[in-house]
N, C-alpha and C positions, 0 to 999 in steps of 0.2 A: 442717139440711143441705139444700143446694139440689140438685134433680134436674137432669136434662138439659133443655135448652131445648126447648119444644114444637115439633113439626114445623111447617113452613110450610104454611099453608092455601091458598096461591095468590097470585095477583097482587094482589088487593085488600088482603090482610093485609100483604103486603110494602110496598105503597104507603102503608098506614097507619103501618107501623113506621118507615118512612123519612120520614114526614110530607110526602109528595109531595102528597097530596090537600089538605092544609091550605095548602101553599104555592101550589098552582095556584088554589085558591079565592080566596085573598088577591090573587093576581095578576089573576084575572079580574074581581074586584070593583073593584080599583084601575084596571085598564084601562078598564072600563066607565065609571067616574067621570071618568077623563081624557078619554075620547071625548065624553061629555056636556058636559063643561066646554069642550073645544076647539070643539065644534059651536056652542055658545052664544057664546063669546068671539070666536072667529075671524070669525064672520059679522058680529058687532057692530063689529069693527075694520075690516071691509071687505077682509079678506084673501081671496085666491082660494080656490075650493072644493077645490083639490088639497091645500091644507094640512091639511084634516081627513082627507082620504084618506091623506096621509102619516102622520098620527098613527095611523090605523087599521092601516096596513101595519106600522108599527113595533111596535104592540101585538100584532098577529097573529104577526109573525116572532119576537117576544120570548117567546111562549108555549112553544115547544119548548125554548128555551134555559133557561127557568125550570124546566121538567120535568126536564131533564138535570141541572141544578145541584142541584135538590132531591133527585134520586136519588143523586148522588155524595156530596154533603156533608150533614152533620148539624149543626143549630144546637143547641149545648149552652150551659149557663151559663158554661162556660169559653171560649166562642167557637165559631167555625166549624171543624169537623173533618171529615176524610175519613171516610166510613162504614167502620167496622171490619169487615173481611171475616171475622174470627173469629166475629162474631155471626151471620153468615149461615149458616143451616142448610140442608143439602141434604135435609132431612127426608123422611119418607114422605108421599106425596101420597095423599089420600083421593079416592074417586070423585066426591064432591060438589065438591071443589076443581077437578077437571077440568071439571065442568059449569059452575061459576061462571066459570072462565077462558074457556071456549068462548062463554058468553053475553056476557061483556065484549068479547071479540074480535069477535063478530058485531055487537054494537051499535056498536063502533068503525068497522067496515067499512061498515055501513049509513049511519052519520053521514057518513063520507067520501063515499060515493056520493051522498047527498042534497046535500052541499055542492058536489060536482062538477056535478051536474045543474043546480043553481040557478045556479052560476057560468057554465056553458056556455050557459044560456038555453034549454034544451030544454023 
């Protein structure tokens, strides 16, 4: 006899359940390989430098799209399906899950701040 589904432990567990972390890791590695390849090949072909910048822009803009699609859809042996809302539990949150969520949010904001500072040339 199956018991109730365990309560959600926070953002990280939900990302794992929906396989978002795996999808984004695969996207990041593929994007990095594509950038390395384009940097090598495009310069050898004599194409302008902006073509590599274009590839970088497409890879960066595609990342949020990948995250959103990985969150909404599940890849199953029967194909791509919309995530079943019945499986989502509004479970009881433990204090440790709030701490983990706060740490993840803080690291995200610090990373955004560092990227902004580097991009602004400060």
